[in-house]
C-alpha positions in Angstrom: -43.1 -130.0 -26.8 -41.2 -132.0 -29.1 -41.8 -132.3 -32.9 -42.4 -136.1 -33.8 -41.9 -136.9 -37.4 -40.7 -140.5 -38.4 -40.5 -141.6 -42.0 -39.4 -144.8 -43.5 -39.1 -146.1 -47.1 -41.4 -143.2 -47.9 -44.0 -143.9 -45.4 -45.2 -141.7 -42.7 -45.0 -143.9 -39.5 -45.9 -141.3 -37.0 -46.1 -137.7 -36.8 -47.6 -134.8 -34.5 -47.1 -132.1 -36.7 -50.8 -130.7 -36.0 -50.2 -130.8 -32.3 -46.9 -129.1 -32.5 -48.3 -126.2 -34.8 -50.9 -125.6 -32.2 -48.1 -125.3 -29.5 -46.0 -123.0 -31.6 -49.3 -120.8 -32.2 -49.6 -120.6 -28.4 -46.1 -119.5 -28.0 -46.1 -117.0 -30.5 -49.5 -115.5 -29.1 -47.6 -114.6 -26.0 -45.0 -112.4 -28.1 -45.7 -108.7 -28.7 -43.8 -106.3 -30.5 -42.2 -103.6 -30.5 -41.1 -104.1 -26.9 -40.1 -101.6 -24.3 -36.8 -101.6 -22.3 -38.4 -103.3 -19.4 -39.5 -106.0 -21.4 -36.2 -106.8 -22.7 -35.2 -109.7 -20.7 -38.6 -111.6 -21.4 -38.1 -111.0 -25.1 -34.7 -112.3 -24.9 -36.0 -115.6 -23.2 -38.7 -115.9 -26.0 -36.1 -115.5 -28.8 -34.3 -118.2 -27.3 -37.3 -120.7 -27.3 -38.3 -119.8 -30.8 -34.8 -120.7 -31.9 -35.2 -124.2 -30.1 -38.6 -124.6 -31.9 -36.8 -123.7 -35.2 -34.2 -126.2 -34.7 -36.6 -129.2 -34.1 -38.4 -128.2 -37.4 -35.1 -128.1 -39.3 -34.2 -131.6 -37.6 -37.4 -133.1 -38.5 -37.1 -131.6 -42.3 -33.6 -133.2 -42.7 -34.7 -136.4 -41.4 -37.6 -136.5 -43.9 -35.0 -135.4 -46.7 -32.8 -138.5 -45.7 -35.6 -140.9 -46.6 -35.5 -142.2 -50.1 -39.3 -141.7 -50.7 -40.6 -137.8 -50.8 -43.4 -136.6 -48.8 -44.3 -133.7 -50.7 -47.3 -132.4 -48.4 -45.4 -132.9 -45.3 -42.5 -131.1 -46.5 -44.4 -128.3 -47.7 -45.9 -128.1 -44.1 -42.7 -128.1 -42.5 -41.3 -125.5 -44.7 -44.3 -123.3 -44.0 -44.0 -123.7 -40.1 -40.2 -123.2 -40.4 -40.6 -119.8 -42.2 -43.4 -118.5 -39.9 -41.2 -119.2 -36.7 -38.0 -117.8 -38.3 -39.7 -114.6 -39.3 -41.4 -113.8 -36.0 -37.8 -114.7 -34.2 -35.9 -112.2 -36.7 -38.4 -109.5 -35.9 -38.3 -110.0 -32.3 -34.5 -110.3 -32.3 -34.3 -107.0 -34.0 -36.3 -105.2 -31.4 -34.4 -106.7 -28.6 -31.2 -105.3 -30.3 -32.7 -102.2 -30.8 -33.7 -101.8 -27.2 -29.9 -102.8 -26.3 -28.5 -100.0 -28.5 -30.8 -97.4 -26.9 -29.7 -98.7 -23.3 -26.2 -98.5 -24.6 -26.5 -94.9 -26.0 -28.1 -93.6 -22.9 -25.5 -94.9 -20.8 -22.7 -93.3 -22.9 -24.5 -89.8 -23.0 -24.8 -90.1 -19.3 -21.0 -91.0 -19.0 -20.1 -88.0 -21.4 -22.3 -85.3 -19.1 -20.8 -86.9 -16.0 -17.2 -86.5 -17.3 -17.8 -82.8 -18.3 -19.2 -81.9 -15.0 -16.5 -83.4 -12.8 -13.8 -81.8 -15.1 -15.4 -78.4 -14.5 -15.6 -78.9 -10.9 -11.8 -79.7 -10.5 -11.1 -76.7 -12.5 -13.7 -74.3 -10.6 -12.1 -75.4 -7.2 -8.4 -74.9 -8.3 -8.2 -71.4 -7.3 -7.1 -70.5 -11.1 -8.8 -67.3 -12.5 -11.8 -68.1 -14.4 -11.1 -69.1 -18.3 -7.3 -69.3 -17.8 -7.1 -72.8 -17.7 -9.2 -75.4 -20.1 -8.0 -79.1 -20.1 -8.0 -80.4 -23.5 -10.0 -83.3 -23.4 -12.6 -84.7 -25.8 -15.3 -85.9 -23.6 -17.3 -87.9 -26.0 -14.2 -89.6 -27.7 -12.9 -90.7 -24.4 -16.2 -92.2 -23.3 -17.5 -93.9 -26.6 -13.7 -95.4 -26.8 -14.4 -96.8 -23.4 -17.7 -98.3 -24.4 -16.5 -99.7 -27.6 -16.4 -103.5 -28.2 -18.5 -104.0 -24.7 -21.1 -106.6 -25.5 -22.9 -106.7 -22.1 -24.4 -103.5 -20.7 -23.2 -103.8 -17.2 -19.6 -104.3 -18.7 -19.8 -101.3 -20.9 -21.1 -99.1 -17.7 -18.0 -100.5 -15.6 -15.6 -99.5 -18.4 -17.4 -96.0 -18.7 -17.3 -95.4 -14.8 -13.4 -96.6 -14.7 -12.6 -94.1 -17.8 -14.4 -91.4 -15.8 -12.2 -91.7 -12.8 -9.0 -92.2 -14.6 -9.6 -89.1 -16.8 -10.8 -86.8 -13.6 -7.7 -87.9 -11.9 -5.4 -87.0 -14.9 -7.1 -83.5 -15.0 -6.4 -82.7 -11.5 -2.9 -83.5 -12.0 -3.0 -81.2 -15.1 -4.6 -78.5 -12.8 -2.0 -78.8 -10.1 0.8 -78.6 -12.6 -1.0 -75.2 -14.0 -1.2 -73.8 -10.5 2.6 -74.3 -10.2 3.2 -72.6 -13.5 0.8 -69.8 -12.7 2.6 -69.1 -9.5 6.1 -69.0 -11.5 4.2 -66.5 -13.8 3.0 -64.1 -11.0 6.5 -64.3 -9.2 8.0 -63.4 -12.5 6.4 -60.2 -12.8 6.9 -60.5 -16.7 4.0 -58.8 -18.7 4.8 -61.1 -21.8 4.7 -64.4 -19.4 1.1 -63.0 -18.4 0.0 -62.2 -21.8 0.8 -66.0 -22.7 -0.4 -67.6 -19.5 -3.0 -69.6 -21.6 -0.2 -71.4 -23.6 2.2 -71.7 -20.6 -0.4 -73.4 -18.1 -0.7 -76.3 -20.7 3.2 -77.1 -20.7 5.1 -79.5 -18.7 6.4 -77.6 -15.5 10.2 -77.8 -16.7 9.4 -76.5 -20.1 6.9 -73.8 -18.8 9.8 -72.7 -16.1 12.3 -72.1 -18.9 9.9 -70.3 -21.2 8.8 -68.1 -18.2 12.8 -67.2 -17.6 13.1 -66.4 -21.2 10.1 -63.9 -21.5 11.2 -62.3 -18.2 14.9 -61.8 -19.7 12.9 -60.6 -22.9 11.1 -58.1 -21.1 14.0 -56.7 -19.0 16.0 -56.5 -22.3 13.4 -54.4 -23.9 13.0 -52.2 -20.9 16.9 -51.6 -20.8 16.8 -50.8 -24.5 13.9 -48.4 -23.7 15.8 -46.5 -21.1 19.1 -46.2 -23.2 17.2 -45.1 -25.8 15.3 -42.5 -23.7 18.6 -41.4 -22.1 20.0 -40.9 -25.6 17.2 -38.8 -26.7 17.5 -36.5 -23.5 21.2 -36.2 -24.4 20.6 -35.2 -28.1 18.2 -32.6 -26.8 20.7 -31.1 -24.3 23.1 -31.0 -27.1 20.7 -29.0 -29.2 20.0 -26.4 -26.5 21.6 -22.9 -27.3 24.6 -22.4 -24.9 24.8 -18.8 -23.1 27.9 -16.9 -22.1 28.2 -17.4 -18.4 29.7 -14.7 -15.9 31.8 -15.3 -13.1 28.8 -14.5 -10.8 26.5 -16.4 -12.8 24.6 -19.4 -10.9 23.0 -22.1 -12.5 19.9 -23.0 -10.9 18.3 -26.6 -12.0 14.8 -26.5 -12.7 14.2 -29.2 -10.2 15.4 -27.0 -7.6 13.3 -25.3 -5.0 12.9 -21.7 -5.7 14.8 -19.2 -3.6 13.1 -17.9 -0.5 12.1 -14.6 -1.8 8.7 -12.8 -2.4 7.3 -14.1 -5.6 5.0 -11.8 -7.6 2.1 -13.3 -8.9 -0.4 -12.2 -11.5 0.5 -10.6 -14.9 3.4 -8.8 -15.9 3.1 -5.0 -16.3 5.4 -2.6 -17.9 6.7 -1.4 -14.7 8.0 -4.8 -13.9 11.1 -4.2 -16.2 13.2 -1.1 -15.4 15.3 0.0 -18.1 19.0 1.0 -17.0 21.6 2.2 -19.0 24.1 -0.4 -19.8 27.4 -0.5 -21.7 27.5 -2.1 -25.3 27.8 -5.9 -25.4 26.5 -6.5 -21.9 24.5 -9.7 -20.8 21.2 -9.7 -19.1 20.4 -12.9 -16.9 16.7 -13.0 -15.9 15.6 -15.8 -13.7 12.1 -15.7 -12.3 9.3 -18.3 -11.7 6.4 -17.7 -13.7 4.3 -19.1 -16.5 5.4 -19.7 -19.8 3.3 -16.8 -21.3 4.6 -14.4 -18.3 8.5 -15.5 -19.5 7.8 -14.7 -23.1 6.3 -11.4 -22.5 9.3 -10.5 -20.1 11.6 -11.6 -22.8 10.0 -9.1 -25.3 10.0 -6.3 -22.8 13.8 -6.7 -22.2 14.5 -7.1 -25.5 12.7 -3.8 -26.3 14.6 -2.1 -23.5 17.9 -3.0 -24.8 17.0 -1.7 -28.2 18.7 -4.8 -29.9 22.1 -3.9 -28.5 22.5 -6.8 -26.1 20.3 -10.2 -26.1 18.3 -12.0 -23.5 19.5 -15.5 -22.5 19.0 -17.8 -19.6 15.3 -17.8 -19.2 14.7 -20.7 -16.8 11.1 -22.2 -16.7 10.4 -23.8 -13.4 7.0 -25.5 -12.8 5.3 -24.8 -9.5 
């Protein structure tokens, strides 16, 4: 319905303000607030209709003001009608905007969860040990950035879907890179590389290859240094061993050599096991036997007692069974 207000020379020629007011009342009686998400489309159309009514009242208001004469009562009624329509329009428009924001937020939250799940599926299906590779992706930031500045809901959802597809594809490339690096780490056998695996898997392939090679060289250098140190310690220990005089008939039997094929007496060492014999002064007694450490010590004391301190005992070789 159109609003008719015609004024000329301060006289109201025609107007249908009462009928128009009834029409506006009927339109507003059909409006309910707040609205649900499903009612958003109807509410948006109602906002548009109220805007048109507001414009027609504003046009009539301007027409009256342009006339030389002032029709105070008419202007007051027009102002009141305009305020009523404007207040209802703003209330309804706020409800529509709030519903739109809720729909957008729900779509964003759904996109964040979908992205997290798809990234986890890519990592879980890669075959890498659990927890070893974790893509550094802030899913919430990625999705909110894709949804930003999208006024239409459908446009925003399309942008979110595209961002999810692109991010998952990039994640898959990262997982493939991590698999190649993990294979390098395993083949290198470097313990240092294994300890640094989480850091190495996030590097570009060429850089990771160089780092693994350096860590392997470091491990090998440390192993060589430890071996040299152990060899040096063994040589120093050998130098500290007391040297015993050797005889022409003396035979040196390495500790690791097999014992001679002869009966081995087991059990404790008795006094009868050591026979005393007259020997010239400054003689050497060379004793070799395969026994426990305690038996060897006991034997040494027995021999020392027999020779009464004249000679000395040397060359007691202890060989483990």
